[in-house]
ZAKOLVEX-155589 format. One record per residue (C-alpha): residue number from 1; residue in three letters; chain; x negated, y, z. Coordinates in steps of 0.5 Angstrom, whole numbers, plus 2048, in hexadecimal, padded with zeros to 3 digits. Each point is the difference from the previous one (the first is absolute). Layout:
- NUM,ala,A,X,Y,Z
...
end
This chain:
- 1,met,A,7F3,7E2,82C
- 2,thr,A,7FB,7FD,7FC
- 3,val,A,7FF,800,7F9
- 4,ala,A,7FB,7FD,7FC
- 5,ala,A,800,805,7FB
- 6,ala,A,7FD,805,805
- 7,asn,A,7F9,7FC,800
- 8,ser,A,800,7FE,7F9
- 9,thr,A,7FA,802,7FC
- 10,asn,A,804,806,7FD
- 11,ser,A,801,803,806
- 12,lys,A,7F8,800,801
- 13,lys,A,800,805,7FB
- 14,cys,A,804,805,804
- 15,met,A,7FB,801,806
- 16,asp,A,7FE,806,7FC
- 17,glu,A,806,804,802
- 18,his,A,800,7FE,807
- 19,arg,A,7FC,803,806
- 20,asp,A,7FD,7FE,806
- 21,lys,A,7FE,806,804
- 22,glu,A,7FC,7FE,805
- 23,thr,A,7FC,7FA,7FE
- 24,gly,A,7FF,802,7F8
- 25,glu,A,804,7FA,7FD
- 26,ser,A,804,801,7FA
- 27,ser,A,806,7FD,802
- 28,asn,A,804,804,7FC
- 29,ser,A,849,7F0,7B0
- 30,gln,A,807,7FF,804
- 31,glu,A,806,805,801
- 32,thr,A,801,804,806
- 33,ser,A,806,805,801
- 34,glu,A,7FB,805,802
- 35,pro,A,7F9,802,802
- 36,arg,A,7FE,7FF,807
- 37,asp,A,7FA,802,803
- 38,ile,A,7FA,7FB,801
- 39,pro,A,801,7FE,807
- 40,cys,A,806,7FB,801
- 41,ser,A,803,7FD,805
- 42,ser,A,807,7FC,7FE
- 43,gly,A,804,7FB,804
- 44,gly,A,800,7F9,7FD
- 45,arg,A,7FB,7FD,7FC
- 46,ser,A,7FB,805,7FD
- 47,pro,A,7FF,800,7F9
- 48,asn,A,7F9,800,801
- 49,leu,A,800,7FA,804
- 50,gly,A,7F9,7FE,7FE
- 51,ala,A,7FD,806,803
- 52,ala,A,804,800,806
- 53,val,A,7FD,7F9,801
- 54,met,A,7F9,802,7FF
- 55,phe,A,800,806,804
- 56,pro,A,805,7FF,806
- 57,ser,A,7FB,805,804
- 58,ala,A,7FC,804,7FC
- 59,val,A,7FC,805,803
- 60,pro,A,803,807,7FF
- 61,ala,A,7FC,806,7FD
- 62,ser,A,7FF,806,803
- 63,pro,A,7FA,804,802
- 64,pro,A,7FF,7FD,805
- 65,ser,A,803,7FA,800
- 66,phe,A,803,7FD,806
- 67,ile,A,801,7F8,802
- 68,ser,A,7FF,7FD,807
- 69,leu,A,7FA,7FF,804
- 70,glu,A,801,7F9,800
- 71,gln,A,801,7FF,7F9
- 72,leu,A,7FA,804,7FE
- 73,leu,A,7FC,7FC,805
- 74,lys,A,803,7F9,7FE
- 75,ala,A,7FE,802,7F9
- 76,ala,A,7F9,803,802
- 77,glu,A,7FF,7F9,803
- 78,asp,A,802,7FC,7FA
- 79,val,A,7FC,805,7FB
- 80,ser,A,7FB,7FA,7FE
- 81,lys,A,806,7FB,800
- 82,ser,A,804,7FF,7FA
- 83,gly,A,806,801,804
- 84,phe,A,7FE,808,800
- 85,asn,A,807,804,7FF
- 86,met,A,800,802,7F9
- 87,ala,A,804,806,800
- 88,leu,A,7FB,803,806
- 89,ala,A,7FA,7FE,7FC
- 90,his,A,803,804,7FA
- 91,glu,A,801,806,805
- 92,ile,A,7F9,800,802
- 93,ala,A,7FD,7FF,7F9
- 94,val,A,805,806,7FD
- 95,asn,A,801,804,806
- 96,lys,A,7F9,804,802
- 97,asp,A,805,803,806
- 98,phe,A,802,7FA,803
- 99,lys,A,800,800,807
- 100,leu,A,803,7FD,806
- 101,gln,A,805,804,804
- 102,gln,A,804,7FE,806
- 103,lys,A,807,800,7FD
- 104,val,A,805,802,805
- 105,ser,A,808,7FF,7FF
- 106,lys,A,803,802,807
- 107,ser,A,807,7FE,7FD
- 108,ser,A,7FE,7F9,7FF
- 109,phe,A,802,7FB,805
- 110,glu,A,7F9,7FD,801
- 111,glu,A,7FE,807,802
- 112,lys,A,805,801,805
- 113,val,A,7FE,7F9,803
- 114,ala,A,7F9,802,800
- 115,glu,A,801,807,803
- 116,ile,A,805,7FC,806
- 117,phe,A,7FA,7FB,801
- 118,his,A,7FA,805,800
- 119,lys,A,804,805,805
- 120,ala,A,801,7FA,805
- 121,phe,A,7F9,7FE,800
- 122,trp,A,7FE,807,801
- 123,asp,A,805,801,805
- 124,leu,A,7FE,7FA,804
- 125,leu,A,7F9,802,800
- 126,thr,A,802,806,803
- 127,glu,A,804,7FD,805
- 128,gln,A,7FA,7FA,802
- 129,leu,A,7FA,806,800
- 130,ser,A,805,804,805
- 131,ser,A,802,7FA,805
- 132,asp,A,7FC,800,806
- 133,pro,A,7FC,7FC,800
- 134,pro,A,7FF,801,7F8
- 135,glu,A,801,7FA,7FB
- 136,tyr,A,7FC,7FF,7FA
- 137,ser,A,803,7FA,7FC
- 138,gln,A,803,805,7FB
- 139,ala,A,7F9,804,800
- 140,met,A,7FC,7F9,7FF
- 141,val,A,805,7FF,7FA
- 142,leu,A,7FE,807,7FD
- 143,leu,A,7F9,7FF,802
- 144,lys,A,7FF,7FA,7FC
- 145,glu,A,804,802,7FA
- 146,ile,A,7FB,806,800
- 147,lys,A,7FA,7FC,800
- 148,glu,A,802,7FC,7FA
- 149,ile,A,801,806,7FC
- 150,leu,A,7FA,803,802
- 151,ile,A,7FC,7FA,7FE
- 152,trp,A,804,7FF,7FA
- 153,leu,A,7FE,807,7FD
- 154,leu,A,7F9,7FE,801
- 155,leu,A,7FC,7FE,7FA
- 156,pro,A,7FC,7F9,800
- 157,his,A,7F9,804,802
- 158,asn,A,803,804,806
- 159,thr,A,7FD,7FB,805
- 160,arg,A,7FE,804,805
- 161,leu,A,806,804,801
- 162,lys,A,804,7FA,800
- 163,asn,A,7FC,7FD,805
- 164,glu,A,801,807,804
- 165,ile,A,808,7FF,7FF
- 166,asn,A,800,7F9,803
- 167,glu,A,7FC,802,805
- 168,val,A,804,806,802
- 169,leu,A,807,7FD,7FF
- 170,asp,A,7FE,7FA,803
- 171,leu,A,807,7FD,801
- 172,asp,A,7FE,7FB,805
- 173,leu,A,7FD,805,804
- 174,ile,A,806,805,7FF
- 175,glu,A,805,7FB,803
- 176,gln,A,7FC,7FE,806
- 177,gln,A,800,808,801
- 178,ala,A,807,800,7FF
- 179,glu,A,801,7FA,805
- 180,arg,A,7FD,805,805
- 181,gly,A,803,806,7FE
- 182,thr,A,7FA,804,7FE
- 183,val,A,801,801,7F8
- 184,asp,A,7FE,806,7FE
- 185,val,A,804,801,7FA
- 186,leu,A,7FE,807,7FF
- 187,ser,A,7F9,7FE,7FF
- 188,tyr,A,801,7FB,7FB
- 189,ala,A,804,805,7FC
- 190,gln,A,7FA,805,800
- 191,phe,A,7FC,7FA,7FE
- 192,ile,A,805,7FE,7FA
- 193,ile,A,800,807,7FE
- 194,ser,A,7F8,801,800
- 195,thr,A,800,7F9,7FC
- 196,met,A,805,803,7FB
- 197,ala,A,7FD,806,7FF
- 198,arg,A,7F9,7FC,7FE
- 199,ile,A,804,7FC,7FA
- 200,cys,A,805,805,7FE
- 201,ala,A,801,803,7F9
- 202,pro,A,7FE,808,801
- 203,ala,A,807,801,7FE
- 204,arg,A,802,7FE,807
- 205,asp,A,7FC,804,804
- 206,ala,A,806,805,802
- 207,lys,A,804,7FA,802
- 208,ile,A,7FA,7FE,805
- 209,lys,A,7FF,807,802
- 210,glu,A,808,800,802
- 211,leu,A,7FF,7F9,804
- 212,arg,A,7FA,803,804
- 213,gln,A,805,805,803
- 214,leu,A,805,7FC,802
- 215,thr,A,800,7FD,807
- 216,glu,A,806,7FD,801
- 217,ile,A,7FF,7F8,800
- 218,val,A,807,7FE,7FC
- 219,pro,A,7FF,806,7FA
- 220,leu,A,7F9,7FF,800
- 221,tyr,A,801,7F9,7FE
- 222,lys,A,805,801,7FB
- 223,gly,A,7FC,805,7FD
- 224,ile,A,7FA,7FB,800
- 225,leu,A,804,7FB,7FC
- 226,glu,A,803,805,7FB
- 227,thr,A,7F9,802,7FE
- 228,leu,A,7FE,7F9,800
- 229,asp,A,806,7FF,7FB
- 230,leu,A,7FD,805,7FB
- 231,met,A,7F9,7FD,801
- 232,lys,A,802,7FA,7FE
- 233,met,A,803,803,7FA
- 234,asp,A,7FA,804,7FE
- 235,met,A,7FC,7F9,801
- 236,val,A,805,7FD,7FB
- 237,asn,A,800,806,7FB
- 238,phe,A,7F9,800,800
- 239,thr,A,800,7F9,7FF
- 240,ile,A,804,801,7FA
- 241,ser,A,7FC,805,7FD
- 242,arg,A,7FA,7FC,800
- 243,met,A,804,7FA,7FD
- 244,arg,A,803,804,7FA
- 245,pro,A,7FA,7FF,7FB
- 246,his,A,800,7F9,802
- 247,ile,A,808,7FF,7FF
- 248,gln,A,7FF,805,7F9
- 249,gln,A,7FB,7FB,7FE
- 250,his,A,804,7FA,801
- 251,ser,A,807,803,7FF
- 252,ile,A,801,7FF,7F9
- 253,glu,A,7FF,7F8,800
- 254,tyr,A,803,7FF,806
- 255,glu,A,807,804,7FE
- 256,gln,A,7FF,7FC,7F9
- 257,gly,A,800,7F9,804
- 258,lys,A,806,802,805
- 259,phe,A,804,802,7FB
- 260,lys,A,7FF,7FA,7FC
- 261,glu,A,802,7FC,806
- 262,ile,A,806,804,801
- 263,leu,A,802,7FF,7F9
- 264,gln,A,800,7F9,801
- 265,ser,A,804,800,806
- 266,leu,A,805,803,7FD
- 267,glu,A,800,7FB,7FA
- 268,gly,A,801,7FB,805
- 269,leu,A,806,803,803
- 270,thr,A,807,7FD,7FE
- 271,pro,A,802,803,7FB
- 272,pro,A,7F9,803,7FE
- 273,val,A,7FF,807,800
- 274,asp,A,7FC,803,7FB
- 275,gly,A,7FB,805,804
- 276,leu,A,7FF,804,7FA
- 277,lys,A,807,801,7FD
- 278,phe,A,800,808,801
- 279,thr,A,7F8,801,7FE
- 280,arg,A,802,7FC,7F9
- 281,leu,A,806,805,7FF
- 282,trp,A,7FC,806,802
- 283,leu,A,7FB,7FE,7FB
- 284,gln,A,804,7FD,7FA
- 285,asn,A,804,807,800
- 286,val,A,7FA,804,800
- 287,tyr,A,7FD,7FC,7FA
- 288,asn,A,807,801,7FD
- 289,glu,A,800,808,801
- 290,val,A,7F9,800,7FD
- 291,met,A,801,7FC,7FA
- 292,glu,A,806,805,7FE
- 293,asn,A,7FB,805,7FF
- 294,tyr,A,7F9,7FC,7FE
- 295,asp,A,7FF,7FF,7F8
- 296,glu,A,7F9,7FD,801
- 297,gly,A,802,7F9,801
- 298,glu,A,800,7FD,807
- 299,pro,A,7FE,805,805
- 300,pro,A,7FA,7FE,805
- 301,asn,A,802,7FD,807
- 302,ser,A,7FC,805,803
- 303,leu,A,805,806,7FD
- 304,ile,A,806,7FC,802
- 305,leu,A,7FD,7FF,807
- 306,arg,A,7FF,808,801
- 307,arg,A,806,802,7FE
- 308,ala,A,803,7FA,804
- 309,tyr,A,7FD,804,806
- 310,leu,A,802,807,7FE
- 311,lys,A,807,7FD,800
- 312,ile,A,800,7FE,807
- 313,leu,A,7FF,808,802
- 314,arg,A,807,801,7FD
- 315,trp,A,803,7FA,803
- 316,lys,A,807,800,802
- 317,glu,A,803,7F9,800
- 318,ala,A,7FE,7FD,806
- 319,glu,A,802,7F9,800
- 320,tyr,A,7FC,7FF,7FA
- 321,phe,A,7F9,803,803
- 322,pro,A,7FB,7FB,7FE
- 323,glu,A,7FD,7FB,805
- 324,thr,A,7F9,801,7FE
- 325,leu,A,801,807,803
- 326,his,A,804,7FF,806
- 327,leu,A,7FA,801,805
- 328,asp,A,7FF,807,7FD
- 329,his,A,808,801,800
- 330,glu,A,800,806,805
- 331,arg,A,7FA,803,7FD
- 332,phe,A,803,800,7F9
- 333,ile,A,806,803,803
- 334,thr,A,7FB,805,803
- 335,leu,A,7FD,801,7FA
- 336,arg,A,806,801,7FC
- 337,asp,A,803,805,805
- 338,asp,A,7FA,804,7FF
- 339,leu,A,800,800,7F9
- 340,thr,A,807,803,800
- 341,val,A,7FE,805,804
- 342,met,A,7FA,802,7FD
- 343,val,A,803,800,7F9
- 344,leu,A,806,805,802
- 345,thr,A,7FB,804,803
- 346,ala,A,7FB,801,7FA
- 347,thr,A,807,801,7FC
- 348,val,A,802,806,805
- 349,ile,A,7FA,803,7FF
- 350,leu,A,7FF,7FF,7F9
- 351,val,A,807,803,7FF
- 352,thr,A,7FF,806,804
- 353,tyr,A,7FA,802,7FD
- 354,ser,A,803,7FF,7F9
- 355,thr,A,806,804,802
- 356,val,A,7FD,806,804
- 357,gly,A,7FA,801,7FB
- 358,ser,A,7F9,803,800
- 359,ala,A,801,804,806
- 360,ile,A,7FF,7FA,805
- 361,gln,A,7FB,7FC,7FB
- 362,gly,A,7FA,802,803
- 363,ile,A,802,800,808
- 364,thr,A,7FC,7F9,802
- 365,asp,A,802,801,807
- 366,phe,A,807,801,7FE
- 367,lys,A,801,7F9,7FD
- 368,asn,A,7FD,7FD,805
- 369,thr,A,804,803,805
- 370,leu,A,806,7FE,7FC
- 371,lys,A,7FE,7F9,7FF
- 372,ser,A,7FF,7FF,808
- 373,his,A,807,803,801
- 374,val,A,804,7FD,7FA
- 375,gly,A,7FD,7F9,803
- 376,ile,A,802,801,807
- 377,leu,A,807,801,7FD
- 378,leu,A,800,7FA,7FC
- 379,ala,A,7FD,7FB,805
- 380,asp,A,806,7FC,800
- 381,ala,A,802,801,7F9
- 382,ala,A,7FF,7F9,7FE
- 383,gln,A,805,7FE,805
- 384,cys,A,806,804,7FE
- 385,ser,A,806,7FF,7FC
- 386,gln,A,801,804,7F9
- 387,thr,A,805,804,803
- 388,asp,A,7FB,802,806
- 389,leu,A,7FA,801,7FC
- 390,glu,A,804,805,7FC
- 391,val,A,801,804,806
- 392,lys,A,7F9,7FF,803
- 393,met,A,7FD,803,7F9
- 394,glu,A,805,806,800
- 395,thr,A,7FD,801,807
- 396,val,A,7F9,7FF,7FD
- 397,gly,A,802,805,7FB
- 398,leu,A,802,805,805
- 399,gln,A,7FA,7FF,804
- 400,val,A,7FC,801,7FA
- 401,ala,A,804,806,7FD
- 402,lys,A,7FE,804,807
- 403,glu,A,7F9,7FE,800
- 404,val,A,7FF,802,7F8
- 405,asn,A,803,807,802
- 406,glu,A,7FC,801,806
- 407,cys,A,7F9,7FE,7FC
- 408,leu,A,802,805,7FA
- 409,asp,A,802,805,805
- 410,lys,A,7F9,7FF,804
- 411,his,A,7FC,801,7F9
- 412,gly,A,803,806,7FE
- 413,tyr,A,805,7FC,7FB
- 414,thr,A,808,801,7FF
- 415,val,A,804,7FB,804
- 416,leu,A,805,7FC,7FC
- 417,asp,A,807,803,7FF
- 418,lys,A,806,7FC,802
- 419,glu,A,801,7FD,7F9
- 420,asn,A,7F9,7FD,800
- 421,glu,A,800,7FE,807
- 422,ser,A,806,7FC,7FF
- 423,ser,A,7FE,7FD,7F9
- 424,leu,A,7F9,7FE,804
- 425,ile,A,804,7FD,805
- 426,ser,A,805,7FC,7FB
- 427,ile,A,7FA,7FE,7FC
- 428,ile,A,7FD,7FD,806
- 429,lys,A,807,7FD,802
- 430,lys,A,800,7FC,7FA
- 431,thr,A,7FA,7FC,801
- 432,ala,A,804,7FC,805
- 433,leu,A,802,7FC,7FA
- 434,glu,A,7FB,7FB,7FE
- 435,asp,A,801,801,7F9
- 436,his,A,7FE,807,800
- 437,asn,A,7FB,802,7FA
- 438,val,A,7FA,803,805
- 439,arg,A,801,7FA,805
- 440,gln,A,800,7FB,7FB
- 441,leu,A,7F9,803,7FD
- 442,ile,A,7FD,801,806
- 443,met,A,802,7F8,802
- 444,lys,A,7FE,7FE,7F9
- 445,arg,A,7F9,804,802
- 446,val,A,7FF,7FD,807
- 447,leu,A,801,7F8,7FD
- 448,glu,A,7FB,801,7FA
- 449,phe,A,7FB,803,805
- 450,leu,A,801,7FA,804
- 451,glu,A,800,7FB,7FA
- 452,leu,A,7F9,803,7FE
- 453,ala,A,7FE,7FF,807
- 454,leu,A,802,7F9,800
- 455,asn,A,7FC,7FF,7FA
- 456,thr,A,7FA,804,801
- 457,ser,A,7FA,801,804
- 458,ser,A,7FE,807,7FD
- 459,asn,A,802,807,803
- 460,leu,A,807,802,7FF
- 461,lys,A,803,807,7FE
- 462,ile,A,806,802,804
- 463,pro,A,806,801,7FB
- 464,pro,A,802,807,7FE
- 465,gly,A,805,802,805
- 466,leu,A,7FE,7FC,806
- 467,ser,A,7F9,804,802
- 468,ser,A,803,803,806
- 469,leu,A,801,7F9,803
- 470,gln,A,7F9,7FD,7FE
- 471,asn,A,7FF,7FE,807
- 472,glu,A,807,7FD,801
- 473,leu,A,7FF,7FC,7F9
- 474,ser,A,7F9,7FE,802
- 475,val,A,802,7FD,806
- 476,phe,A,806,7FD,7FD
- 477,ala,A,7FD,7FD,7FA
- 478,gly,A,7FA,7FD,805
- 479,gln,A,806,7FD,804
- 480,phe,A,803,7FC,7FA
- 481,leu,A,7FA,7FE,7FD
- 482,ser,A,7FD,7FD,807
- 483,leu,A,807,7FC,800
- 484,ile,A,800,7FE,7F9
- 485,arg,A,7F9,7FD,800
- 486,his,A,801,7FC,806
- 487,asn,A,807,7FD,7FD
- 488,gln,A,7FD,7FF,7F9
- 489,ala,A,7FA,7FC,803
- 490,val,A,804,7FC,804
- 491,phe,A,806,7FF,7FB
- 492,glu,A,7FD,801,7F9
- 493,glu,A,800,7F8,7FE
- 494,tyr,A,808,800,802
- 495,tyr,A,801,807,7FC
- 496,asn,A,7FC,7FD,7FA
- 497,asn,A,804,7FA,800
- 498,ile,A,806,803,800
- 499,ile,A,7FF,805,7FA
- 500,asn,A,7FD,7FB,7FC
- 501,glu,A,806,7FC,801
- 502,ala,A,804,806,7FE
- 503,lys,A,7FC,801,7FA
- 504,ser,A,801,7F9,7FE
- 505,lys,A,807,800,800
- 506,lys,A,800,806,7FB
end
């Protein structure tokens, strides 16, 4: 396989990460029957057709994200062209943990077909090498493929090593040896492994060591190809890491241009599609909500937009999700779920300390332990139905009561009697209700903290009742702000136009 991106200017910068151990070269507001979660797939025509047409195959956001090798390499090859995939450019720009990994789906038809062909290839190679006299047609195919990969992995300056590979893996000479039946397949494998050791990343040293211990030809060459696949991914991921500053620098302008093209293409459909339909609904609804409690004339656009972003963290109507946030759809789902768990955890801790009283107030270690254990129990709380959440919160209450009594006993205090223990469990169970007063208070404080973070660059004070979750809240706020700043930089012009239009209608 040959890909232009592997030898691009950007990939030159990854030379510091590769080693040449022998030569010293560096190579290395509409009605809905009931709210639904954000992810939505329904039969028939999607109500969010604009977003569906815009982003038919957006890259998913999981740290690390997974895409196919071919997709990534094609995108990298086109990095300097206008055809560079918008979703992929966005993914690399906003996800510092983005990297390529092989996505294996053993149940897919394609994987089954590939497995059959691979088995057939290795079976034929085994048969040919075991025949008398040996045949080398499959071996020639294999050596040619390996040679191409080794050269593909080299950086432009590695001319000496490239010459060495061409000299040793001289396919014409090997063909002549095959005709005479004198091909030393094992010797070539040893040279290949030595070359791989000189150019691989340190993380692959263990694989190289394993290969050196193999003596059977077919398992050895299978291991070589598997390791070369890993080395190809290493190269591409390193190229991505070096490309990221360049992509981040130009991604805002690029995304603006591509989004404008998409909107124009939607307007040209019959009938035309409004690519900002649900973005308008989102901002208009937030504007109306802000105006209900705003007594100082017209609220600034920045205030409306901050409130709009915060609204996304509690979004439940999937079919109305704004088109301009579609590329970060999965990230906002994750943030929403993390917010739910964080608020529930803080609520449990606060009601526990308020109920139990001064006996446990100064025991810092207990608060951290309680936070950790409650967080584990509530890890999937955001996916629970109301009934299931009530059951879960009762389980949490039982665990908290148990740990409170153990803590009290350990520090010489009287444990909770049955009445107080039952009261604590009951109070914690009631926090499953979204309108629980303490839970609402914690949510309000978190949202106010995030809104302040969106509007200032100064240091922020952790809200009361959330000190035990300072690290979690800080990480959450950092992720949220990073997404919002990038999104606002790309789409602020559209947002201001929509908000100004809403103001003009008042």
